[in-house]
C-alpha positions as CSV (number, residue, x, y, z in Angstrom):
1,M,77.3,15.3,34.1
2,K,79.7,13.3,31.9
3,L,83.4,12.9,32.5
4,R,86.0,12.4,29.8
5,L,89.7,11.9,30.4
6,R,92.2,13.5,28.0
7,P,95.6,12.0,28.6
8,L,98.8,14.0,28.1
9,H,101.8,12.8,26.1
10,K,103.9,12.3,29.2
11,P,103.0,9.0,30.9
12,Y,101.7,8.9,34.5
13,C,100.8,12.7,34.6
14,V,97.7,14.4,35.8
15,P,95.0,13.9,33.2
16,R,92.8,16.8,32.1
17,V,89.2,16.2,33.0
18,V,86.7,17.8,30.5
19,V,83.2,18.3,32.0
20,S,80.4,18.6,29.5
21,N,77.3,20.0,31.1
22,A,74.6,21.8,29.2
23,M,73.4,23.7,32.3
24,S,76.9,25.0,33.1
25,N,77.8,28.6,32.1
26,D,81.6,28.3,32.8
27,S,84.0,27.7,30.0
28,S,85.9,24.4,29.7
29,D,89.3,26.0,30.3
30,E,88.1,27.5,33.6
31,I,86.7,24.2,34.7
32,N,89.9,22.3,33.8
33,A,92.0,24.8,35.7
34,R,89.8,24.6,38.8
35,D,89.7,20.8,38.7
36,R,93.4,20.5,38.2
37,D,94.1,22.3,41.5
38,S,91.4,20.5,43.5
39,P,91.9,16.9,44.5
40,P,89.8,14.3,42.7
41,S,86.6,13.3,44.3
42,S,85.2,9.8,44.7
43,K,82.6,10.5,42.0
44,M,85.4,11.0,39.4
45,V,87.1,7.7,40.3
46,V,83.7,5.9,40.1
47,A,83.1,7.5,36.7
48,V,86.5,6.5,35.3
49,T,86.3,2.8,36.5
50,K,82.6,2.5,35.6
51,G,83.3,1.3,32.0
52,I,85.8,-1.4,33.1
53,K,84.4,-4.8,33.6
54,G,85.5,-8.4,34.3
55,A,89.1,-9.3,34.6
56,N,90.3,-5.9,33.4
57,L,89.1,-4.3,36.6
58,K,91.5,-6.5,38.6
59,V,94.4,-5.5,36.4
60,V,94.0,-1.8,37.0
61,T,93.4,-2.3,40.8
62,G,95.6,0.2,42.6
63,Y,95.5,3.1,40.0
64,K,94.5,6.4,41.5
65,I,93.8,9.8,40.0
66,P,96.1,11.6,39.4
67,F,98.4,9.0,37.9
68,K,101.7,10.0,39.7
69,A,103.2,6.6,39.9
70,K,102.9,3.2,38.3
71,P,100.8,1.0,40.5
72,P,101.4,-2.8,40.9
73,L,99.5,-4.9,38.4
74,V,97.1,-7.5,39.8
75,L,96.9,-10.3,37.3
76,P,94.0,-12.8,37.4
77,L,94.8,-16.2,38.7
78,L,93.6,-18.9,36.3
79,T,93.9,-22.0,38.5
80,S,90.6,-23.5,37.6
81,T,90.4,-26.6,35.3
82,R,87.7,-25.2,33.0
83,F,90.0,-25.6,30.0
84,Q,90.3,-29.3,30.5
85,R,87.8,-31.8,29.1
86,P,86.4,-34.3,31.5
87,H,87.7,-37.9,31.4
88,L,85.3,-40.1,29.3
89,V,85.4,-43.7,30.4
90,K,83.3,-44.8,27.4
91,W,85.8,-43.5,24.8
92,T,88.7,-45.0,26.8
93,R,87.1,-48.4,26.5
94,Y,86.6,-48.0,22.8
95,I,90.3,-47.1,22.3
96,D,91.5,-50.0,24.4
97,K,89.3,-52.3,22.4
98,M,90.6,-51.1,19.1
99,V,94.2,-51.5,20.3
100,V,93.5,-55.1,21.3
101,E,91.9,-55.8,17.9
102,H,94.9,-54.2,16.1
103,V,92.7,-51.6,14.5
104,L,94.9,-48.7,15.7
105,D,98.5,-49.2,14.4
106,F,99.9,-46.4,16.6
107,A,98.2,-44.9,19.7
108,P,100.4,-42.0,20.9
109,E,100.5,-40.9,24.5
110,T,100.6,-37.2,25.1
111,F,102.5,-35.9,28.2
112,L,103.6,-32.5,29.4
113,T,107.3,-31.4,29.6
114,P,108.5,-28.2,31.3
115,K,109.8,-25.4,29.1
116,S,112.5,-22.8,29.9
117,D,109.9,-20.1,30.7
118,G,108.2,-22.3,33.3
119,S,105.2,-23.3,31.2
120,M,104.3,-26.9,30.2
121,H,104.5,-28.0,26.6
122,P,102.6,-31.1,25.3
123,I,104.8,-33.8,23.7
124,I,103.7,-36.9,21.9
125,N,105.4,-40.1,22.9
126,L,107.1,-41.4,19.7
127,K,109.0,-44.2,21.3
128,R,107.7,-47.1,19.2
129,L,107.1,-45.1,16.0
130,N,110.1,-46.6,14.2
131,H,109.1,-50.1,15.1
132,L,105.6,-49.7,13.6
133,V,106.4,-47.6,10.5
134,W,109.8,-48.9,9.3
135,Y,111.5,-52.2,10.1
136,K,114.8,-52.3,8.3
137,G,115.5,-56.0,8.7
138,Q,112.2,-57.1,7.4
139,K,112.5,-54.8,4.4
140,K,115.8,-56.4,3.6
141,K,114.3,-59.9,3.7
142,K,111.4,-58.9,1.4
143,K,113.8,-57.3,-1.1
144,K,116.1,-60.3,-1.0
145,R,113.3,-62.8,-1.8
146,R,111.7,-60.7,-4.5
147,K,115.0,-60.1,-6.3
148,F,116.0,-63.7,-6.1
149,R,112.7,-64.8,-7.5
150,D,113.2,-62.5,-10.4
151,C,116.7,-63.8,-10.9
152,K,115.5,-67.4,-11.1
153,R,113.0,-66.4,-13.7
154,H,115.9,-65.1,-15.9
155,F,118.1,-68.2,-15.3
156,T,116.2,-70.1,-18.0
157,M,118.7,-68.7,-20.5
158,L,121.2,-71.2,-19.1
159,K,119.4,-74.0,-20.9
160,R,119.7,-72.1,-24.2
161,K,123.2,-70.7,-23.5
162,Q,122.3,-67.6,-25.4
163,A,120.5,-64.4,-24.6
164,S,119.7,-61.0,-26.2
165,L,120.8,-57.6,-25.0
166,R,117.4,-57.0,-23.4
167,E,117.5,-60.2,-21.4
168,V,121.1,-59.5,-20.2
169,Q,120.2,-56.0,-19.2
170,S,117.1,-57.3,-17.3
171,I,119.1,-59.8,-15.3
172,I,121.8,-57.3,-14.6
173,G,119.2,-54.9,-13.2
174,S,118.0,-57.6,-10.8
175,L,121.4,-58.7,-9.7
176,N,122.4,-55.0,-9.1
177,F,120.4,-55.1,-5.9
178,A,121.0,-58.7,-4.9
179,R,124.8,-58.3,-5.0
180,L,124.6,-55.8,-2.1
181,L,123.0,-58.4,0.1
182,V,124.8,-61.6,-0.9
183,P,128.5,-62.1,0.2
184,Q,130.9,-61.9,-2.7
185,G,128.0,-60.8,-4.9
186,R,130.0,-58.0,-6.4
187,L,132.8,-60.3,-7.6
188,K,130.3,-62.6,-9.4
189,F,128.9,-59.8,-11.4
190,R,131.7,-58.3,-13.6
191,C,131.9,-60.8,-16.5
192,L,128.1,-60.5,-17.1
193,L,128.4,-56.7,-17.0
194,A,131.3,-56.8,-19.5
195,H,129.3,-59.0,-21.9
196,C,126.4,-56.6,-21.7
197,N,128.7,-53.7,-22.6
198,S,130.0,-55.6,-25.7
199,L,126.4,-56.1,-27.0
200,L,125.4,-52.4,-26.9
201,Q,126.2,-51.9,-30.6
202,N,124.2,-55.0,-31.7
203,Y,120.5,-55.5,-32.4
204,P,118.8,-55.6,-28.9
205,E,116.3,-58.4,-29.7
206,R,118.6,-60.9,-31.4
207,P,120.0,-63.7,-29.2
208,Y,123.8,-64.1,-28.9
209,P,125.8,-66.9,-27.3
210,L,126.9,-66.4,-23.7
211,P,130.6,-66.6,-22.8
212,F,131.5,-69.4,-20.5
213,Q,132.5,-66.8,-17.8
214,S,129.0,-65.4,-17.8
215,I,127.5,-68.9,-17.7
216,G,129.7,-69.7,-14.6
217,E,128.5,-66.6,-12.8
218,L,124.8,-67.4,-13.5
219,K,125.4,-71.0,-12.1
220,W,127.0,-69.5,-9.0
221,W,124.0,-67.2,-8.4
222,M,121.6,-70.2,-8.7
223,L,123.6,-72.1,-6.0
224,N,123.7,-69.1,-3.7
């Protein structure tokens, strides 16, 4: 004998039990009417819960036929640590060794923080990330030295006291960054820029004499 439940559209109502038996001579409507009036037997309960296995059986614990009321759910308790990997001492030693040898630039530490719903969320400790990735003061010093080295390379035009448009544009491009770092650098930059604007209509590779104001600004940059 096989039992098959046919649920109705209305929730938590009495299900219709259809009994399929080749040896039975009664029609299915008569059997359903007779089974609806009679209380369910233990065999029917066993047949319904027979296909449920594992943790789902705990969830439906408390359901009874007929389903007249919503039973309390019994959720499984997952308190075991089977999802956590065991602590490996060997790999911890390898990581500590690489940190000492400065192989790892940044070794983050993961810790758990509580969320609003009560669960724990893993967060990576980014406390020293800015110190290892970007150091603003050191970047300024490197930029300052590089730009001044390029400026001194262009200061050879002081011996000739003449320069072409390309040379003037090149030194202005180097001083454009250096004037932001050196005090009063913006004031010692205007005459050279005005001389560059006056040479825009001339041939770019032909040298032209430098004005004395521009020569004075270049001497000031060499001293500072």
